[in-house]
N, C-alpha and C positions, 0 to 999 in steps of 0.2 A: 718597313714601314708600314702603315695600313694606315692614308690618304683619306679621307673626307672632303670631298669638294662640295661647299654649300652652295648653290649656283639658284640663288632666292631672288625673289620677285621684290622690291624694295618701295615701300608705302611713300610718295611724296610728301614731305615737308611732317610727317605722323613719326616722329622719335619711338612714344611709347607702343604705338602697333608695334615699331620693326622690334625693338627691346624683344616685344612676346614672339613672335617668331622666332626671333634668334636665340632665346632660351628652347622653345620649341625643335629645333634642329640640333641643336646641343643634347637633346636627351635622345633623340632619336639616332642620332653618330654613335653618341657614347653606346648605345645595348646594341652596336654593329661592332661592339671592342675594340673601334679605332686608335692610332698612336695618336692623329694630330687630326683636328677640325680646323678646314680652312674657310674663309667669309670673304665677299666682295668688299669692294671698295664702298666707300661714305654710305654703308648699310643702312647709321641712323636717322639721316636727314635727306636722302640720296642729293642731287644740285640742287635745290631748295636757296642758293648762295645766296639771295641778297633776302632769307630769313634769318640769318643765321646767328644775332644777335639776340633772338626768340629759341633759338632750333639747338641750338651747339652745345655741346657738353663741355660746362665747366670743369676745367681741367684733367677733362676726360673722366670726373670721379664715377660717373654713375657707370659705365664704362666698364672701366678696371674693375671693378666693382663686384659686377656681376659675371665678368670671365672668369676673374678670380675665384669666386664662390662657386661656378662651377665648376670648373677645372678642377679643383682642390674633392669635387660632391666626387666627381666623373674617373680623377685621376688619368686626366688625358689632357696634352699637351691642346691648348689653342692659338692658332696663329688667327688674330683677333678682321681679319680683311682693314678697313679704314674705318674711321669716323670722324663728323666733323667737332671740332676741339676749341675751347676759345682759356686761352691762356693769356694773362696780362693786357686783358683790352686785345688781344688779335687772334686770330682763326687760323686753324693748322687742318692739315688733313693728313691724321697720325693713324699707323699702326701698332696696336699691342700686341707682344707676344707672352703669352703665359704658359707656363709648366706645369706638370702633376699635379704639386705641392699648392697651385695657386699664387705662388709668386711671379712678379712682372718679372720677365729678364728683359725684355726690352721694348723700346721706344720711339718709333721712329715719324719724322712728317717729310712729308712728302716732294722730294729734290726739287721737280721740272714742274711748271707749273703751266696747265692746260690753256693756251689763250681761244681754243677757239668754245672753250665751254667757258671763257671768262672767270676763270681761277684767280688769274695774276690782279681780277681788278677784288676779290673779294680775301683770298690767302694769301697766307705768308709760306716764305721756300722753305724748308729745311734746312740744317747747315750741315750734318754727321750719314753717316753711313748706319748700316743696320745688318751687323755681322752677330754673332748669337750660337747659343746652345741649345742643341735639343737632343733629348738622351743621349748623352755620349758625340753625338754626328755636329759640325759647324756649319748653320743654314746661312740664310740673310732672306731679306726680303724687301720690296722696291714696292713701286707703287703707278700701274697702270702706263701714263707716258715716258715714266722713266724709263720702260722696257726699249724704246726710241734710241736711247742714248748706251750703245755697246759699251764705251768706254767707264761709263758707269758699273756694269751688270761685272764686266770684265775687275775691279777694283773689290768689287768684293769675292769674284772667286780670289784674285790673288791673296787676299785676307783669310782662305784657307773656305769658303763655300761651296760646301757641296749639293746642298739642296738651295733654290730661288724660288720663294714665296713670292707671286705677285696676282693681287685683288685688282680689281679693274670695274669701274663704271665703261665699256667699250659700245660705243654705236655702231649699231648692226651694217651701215654703211662702209666700215675700215672692217669689217671683220677679214677681209679677206688680210689684211696689213699683219694682224690679230696673230693668226695663224703663220706666218711665213715669216712673222718678227721672233716670235718664239721659240721656232724650230732650229732659226739660224743661233739665237742665244744657249741653247740649250747644244747645240753641235761645237760652236766656237769656244764654247768655256767648259768643252767634256762635265756637264754638271746635268744633274731633273730641275726640274719647269715644273714649278705647282702653280698655274694661271686659273685664278676664281674668277667670271665674272657674271652680270646679273643678267636676269631676264626683265621681260617688261618696259613698260613706257612709261615718260615722265611728259610733263607740258613740254619738251622740245627735240625727245630724240625716244629712239625705240633701240631695244639691249634684247639678243637673241642664244645670250649664254655662248656657245662654245666654252668651257672651262676645260683646260686642260693639263692631260699631264703628260710630262717628255721627257722621256730616258736622253741618255749621254750622247746615243747613235744618232737622236732625232726623232726615235717611233715616239707614236701617239698612242699611251697607255688611254683615254682619254678622250675626247674630240667629237664634236659634232652635234653636241646634245643640244635644243634649241628650247627644252622645257622646263619645267623647274622641280625641283628634289636635290636631291644629295648622291653625288655622282663616287665610287667607288675605286682606289689603285690601289695596287702594291708596289714600293718601292724595293730593288733587290740595290743597297748599298754602297756594296762592293764592287759593283757595275763599273761607278764611276772609277775608282784607283784601274780597275781593267784595262778603261778605255785611252786613261792620261798614259798607260803603259806603252799601247799598241801605237799613240800616236801623240809623241809629247812635245804636245805646243807649246806650252810650260815652259821646257828646256832651252824649246827652239826660238826662243822669240828673241827681235836685235833688237835690246832696247839703247843700244850704240845709238839708233837709228826712229826712232821714236820716246815719247815719256813716257814711262811706264806707270 
């Protein structure tokens, strides 16, 4: 499986400009004949949270329409990072998954809201996990701060996920945590991690990329890239089964001692 990680700069509070950027990157990645294109977190607005009533995508309609059309046109899967959406008078940080036919196969609202960036003030928590099929492979998707909750990632892999997609806007000052947490999640769950972070600045934060693709043994297939652009990686999905047979942590779990 060939993955394209779009490590993009996000225009703060400018959805139209960001939609144009997304379309350009989908065209570019599709020309490289990838299987999956992955975007960062909150790419439509950035963290312009106090402007969401004006900026958020109502019902996610604009995002879903564009991603579906481009996925179908190029016959490529898209992990749509996440966007700010408004539904029922509430705001959410929402990920859409689109398959090669243009079908929306999953939607996920960020479950753990990050208080240091005021998400809890403006956004509503998601209430369900995010496990889906992509080209016959069971995958999962969570968003940024979710990665600090190992039980949440394990919940997805216990439900069959062999790849975890993790879009983010992870600030530069905590980028060391980003790498350590992602490698730990890959190793302990014996899965691939595809984590896409943004670059650039907003009024309160600086972001330096370091998007990562990590194999089940913890090897970094992509790392330490700090400039805007597309990063590519090839996943050998059979490696997941090989690693899980070598060290059978799922069979060796002591569920009699802790909650499953």
